[in-house]
KOLFIVEX-56986 format. One record per residue (C-alpha): residue number from 1; x negated, y negated, z. Coordinates in nm, 4 decimals, decimal comma. Each point is the difference from the previous one (the first is absolute). Example, Ala and Ser with C-alpha at 12.3 -4.5 7.8 and 13.67 -1.06 7.14 Angstrom:
2
- 1  -1,2300  0,4500  0,7800
- 2  -0,1370  -0,3440  -0,0660
This chain:
200
- 1  -16,8900  -8,1879  -9,8575
- 2  -0,3483  0,0068  0,1472
- 3  0,0751  -0,3307  0,1791
- 4  0,3121  0,1455  0,1598
- 5  -0,1948  0,3046  0,1128
- 6  -0,2620  -0,2212  0,1618
- 7  0,2675  -0,2027  0,1798
- 8  0,1579  0,3205  0,1256
- 9  -0,3335  0,1241  0,1312
- 10  -0,0610  -0,3335  0,1743
- 11  0,3468  0,0094  0,1573
- 12  -0,0561  0,3531  0,1251
- 13  -0,3398  -0,0941  0,1367
- 14  0,1379  -0,3026  0,1903
- 15  0,2834  0,2114  0,1337
- 16  -0,2465  0,2621  0,1198
- 17  -0,2073  -0,2656  0,1758
- 18  0,3076  -0,1353  0,1761
- 19  0,1002  0,3497  0,1060
- 20  -0,3450  0,0734  0,1402
- 21  -0,0039  -0,3369  0,1730
- 22  0,3399  0,0594  0,1598
- 23  -0,0855  0,3561  0,0931
- 24  -0,3164  -0,1264  0,1648
- 25  0,2034  -0,2393  0,2133
- 26  0,2452  0,2592  0,1257
- 27  -0,2248  0,1254  0,2809
- 28  -0,0802  -0,3474  0,1372
- 29  0,3696  -0,0907  -0,0283
- 30  0,0939  0,3061  0,2061
- 31  -0,2553  -0,0949  0,2652
- 32  0,1256  -0,3594  0,0042
- 33  0,3588  0,1171  0,0565
- 34  -0,1128  0,2368  0,2754
- 35  -0,1818  -0,2847  0,1770
- 36  0,3081  -0,2210  -0,0304
- 37  0,2225  0,2734  0,1409
- 38  -0,2302  0,0558  0,2958
- 39  -0,0132  -0,3730  0,0768
- 40  0,3776  -0,0343  -0,0254
- 41  0,0646  0,3094  0,2131
- 42  -0,2330  -0,1370  0,2676
- 43  0,2052  -0,3199  -0,0011
- 44  0,3464  0,1567  -0,0114
- 45  0,0731  0,0760  0,3693
- 46  -0,0624  -0,3529  0,1279
- 47  0,1193  -0,1786  -0,3130
- 48  0,3384  0,1754  -0,0113
- 49  0,0635  -0,1119  0,3579
- 50  -0,1067  -0,3628  -0,0238
- 51  -0,0081  -0,1077  -0,3676
- 52  0,2326  0,2444  -0,1814
- 53  0,0525  -0,2311  -0,2978
- 54  -0,3726  -0,0194  -0,0693
- 55  -0,0291  0,3772  0,0407
- 56  0,2763  0,0521  -0,2547
- 57  -0,1859  -0,2243  -0,2460
- 58  -0,3143  0,2104  0,0446
- 59  0,1909  0,3221  -0,0625
- 60  0,1589  -0,1459  -0,3136
- 61  -0,3377  -0,1193  -0,1283
- 62  -0,1518  0,3451  0,0538
- 63  0,2906  0,1616  -0,1841
- 64  -0,0568  -0,2377  -0,2925
- 65  -0,3710  0,0901  -0,0139
- 66  0,0826  0,3718  0,0021
- 67  0,2442  -0,0579  -0,2841
- 68  -0,2764  -0,1619  -0,2065
- 69  -0,2272  0,2936  0,0763
- 70  0,2672  0,2407  -0,1211
- 71  0,0149  -0,1984  -0,3249
- 72  -0,3777  0,0261  -0,0405
- 73  -0,0704  -0,3687  0,0637
- 74  -0,3115  0,0825  0,2011
- 75  -0,1776  -0,3270  -0,0739
- 76  0,2825  -0,1964  0,1618
- 77  0,0350  0,2450  0,2884
- 78  -0,3536  -0,0405  0,1378
- 79  0,0017  -0,3757  0,0842
- 80  0,3632  0,0054  0,1150
- 81  -0,0563  0,2966  0,2310
- 82  -0,3151  -0,1617  0,1371
- 83  0,1926  -0,3201  0,0724
- 84  0,2552  0,2017  0,1980
- 85  -0,2730  0,1003  0,2460
- 86  -0,0612  -0,3675  0,0765
- 87  0,3733  -0,0724  0,0142
- 88  0,0532  0,2884  0,2426
- 89  -0,2562  -0,1513  0,2368
- 90  0,1785  -0,3340  -0,0228
- 91  0,3342  0,1620  0,0819
- 92  -0,1530  0,1822  0,2967
- 93  -0,1459  -0,3286  0,1281
- 94  0,3434  -0,1617  -0,0325
- 95  0,1595  0,2909  0,1859
- 96  -0,2471  -0,0238  0,2878
- 97  0,0482  -0,3774  0,0209
- 98  0,3777  0,0527  0,0215
- 99  -0,0497  0,2651  0,2673
- 100  -0,2183  -0,2381  0,2046
- 101  0,2666  -0,2706  -0,0330
- 102  0,2712  0,2368  0,1215
- 103  -0,2133  0,1144  0,2928
- 104  -0,0583  -0,3611  0,1047
- 105  0,3726  -0,0757  -0,0243
- 106  0,0800  0,3100  0,2026
- 107  -0,2508  -0,0963  0,2685
- 108  0,1625  -0,3427  0,0333
- 109  0,3508  0,1475  0,0135
- 110  -0,0875  0,2809  0,2415
- 111  -0,1544  -0,2534  0,2365
- 112  0,2997  -0,2333  -0,0065
- 113  0,3211  0,1967  -0,0537
- 114  -0,0137  0,2241  0,3126
- 115  -0,0270  -0,3060  0,2232
- 116  0,2957  -0,1609  -0,1739
- 117  0,2105  0,3122  0,0435
- 118  -0,0968  0,0282  0,3658
- 119  0,0915  -0,3630  0,0643
- 120  0,3377  0,0485  -0,1688
- 121  0,0646  0,3206  0,1941
- 122  -0,0652  -0,1793  0,3280
- 123  0,2336  -0,2849  -0,0902
- 124  0,2759  0,2338  -0,1212
- 125  -0,0232  0,2073  0,3179
- 126  0,0101  -0,3132  0,2131
- 127  0,3035  -0,1443  -0,1815
- 128  0,1801  0,3339  0,0103
- 129  -0,0156  -0,0095  0,3799
- 130  0,1086  -0,3632  0,0168
- 131  0,3617  -0,0999  0,0571
- 132  -0,0439  -0,3090  -0,2142
- 133  -0,1671  -0,0410  -0,3382
- 134  -0,1986  -0,3183  -0,0748
- 135  0,1691  -0,2876  -0,1806
- 136  0,0334  0,0591  -0,3720
- 137  -0,0167  0,3786  0,0296
- 138  0,3433  0,1569  -0,0218
- 139  0,0775  0,3581  0,0957
- 140  0,0561  0,0779  -0,3692
- 141  -0,3342  -0,1534  -0,0964
- 142  -0,1737  0,1909  0,2752
- 143  0,1388  0,3279  -0,1356
- 144  -0,1331  -0,0915  -0,3444
- 145  -0,3397  -0,0710  0,1540
- 146  -0,0066  0,3396  0,1683
- 147  0,0963  0,1744  -0,3239
- 148  -0,2718  -0,1830  -0,1932
- 149  -0,2527  0,0761  0,2713
- 150  0,0845  0,3708  -0,0026
- 151  -0,0474  0,0034  -0,3770
- 152  -0,3346  -0,1805  0,0345
- 153  -0,1272  0,2562  0,2523
- 154  0,1003  0,2874  -0,2274
- 155  -0,1713  -0,1639  -0,2959
- 156  -0,3151  -0,0559  0,2038
- 157  -0,0060  0,3721  0,0725
- 158  0,0259  0,0661  -0,3743
- 159  -0,2846  -0,2422  -0,0669
- 160  -0,2210  0,1847  0,2488
- 161  0,0841  0,3330  -0,1636
- 162  -0,0826  -0,1367  -0,3455
- 163  -0,3330  -0,1325  0,1229
- 164  -0,0928  0,3312  0,1608
- 165  0,0878  0,1755  -0,3275
- 166  -0,2325  -0,2336  -0,1891
- 167  0,2820  -0,1864  -0,1772
- 168  -0,1462  -0,3401  0,0832
- 169  0,2021  -0,1981  -0,2543
- 170  0,3288  0,1358  0,1389
- 171  -0,1188  -0,0533  0,3575
- 172  -0,0868  -0,3643  -0,0613
- 173  0,3236  -0,0641  -0,1907
- 174  0,2213  0,1442  0,2752
- 175  -0,2044  -0,1632  0,2766
- 176  0,0342  -0,3370  -0,1724
- 177  0,3767  0,0442  -0,0048
- 178  -0,0049  0,0881  0,3704
- 179  -0,1961  -0,3151  0,0762
- 180  0,2576  -0,2143  -0,1819
- 181  0,2865  0,1612  0,1955
- 182  -0,1903  -0,0434  0,3256
- 183  -0,0708  -0,3677  -0,0658
- 184  0,3670  -0,0690  -0,0761
- 185  0,1063  0,1863  0,3140
- 186  -0,2539  -0,1868  0,2125
- 187  0,1333  -0,3301  -0,1310
- 188  0,3566  0,0992  0,0833
- 189  -0,0991  0,1064  0,3529
- 190  -0,2220  -0,3017  0,0587
- 191  -0,3212  0,2015  0,0358
- 192  -0,3162  -0,1951  -0,0760
- 193  -0,2902  0,1300  -0,2046
- 194  -0,2250  -0,0435  0,3016
- 195  0,2187  0,2374  0,1983
- 196  -0,0230  0,2648  -0,2719
- 197  -0,3775  -0,0439  -0,0313
- 198  -0,0436  0,0499  0,3737
- 199  0,1622  0,3425  -0,0396
- 200  -0,2464  0,1084  -0,2719
């Protein structure tokens, strides 16, 4: 009987120690979560634009840490929350690298596409005034070219609007499509790359 009483006392004592230990970790765990939240919030604006998948992973990881905190797993919360601060910095770096890549692509496109469109416009205007189309270019094909060219000009306008609005990914995507249309049209009309470059 005495042995059982001693075991019970020991069990209660160990339980009390664990409770005190966990309670003592609650404050640091709260601070760790707050630091993680601040780091993730500072990352969010750029990351959601350029690396949304990585941002979603960060948000899910933070939610998981908060769930552990709610369950009282403070010892696990502290290192995991601290690691999220480092991960948030990595995601922000990735977002800025993606932004730089998009800006470079846009610079290349914005320097080349306008010249291509101008060269095509000149050729279309010239052929429209001509009584005879060049060999290999039927009247039907010429109408298709003009339709494609009109679409390309409209899309270029949309790309410019997206860029001005800060939607760089959309701007680059649409501008890339415009470039493809322009290159196909130039080939059909017999316009050389050198001619387009001279217009830029």
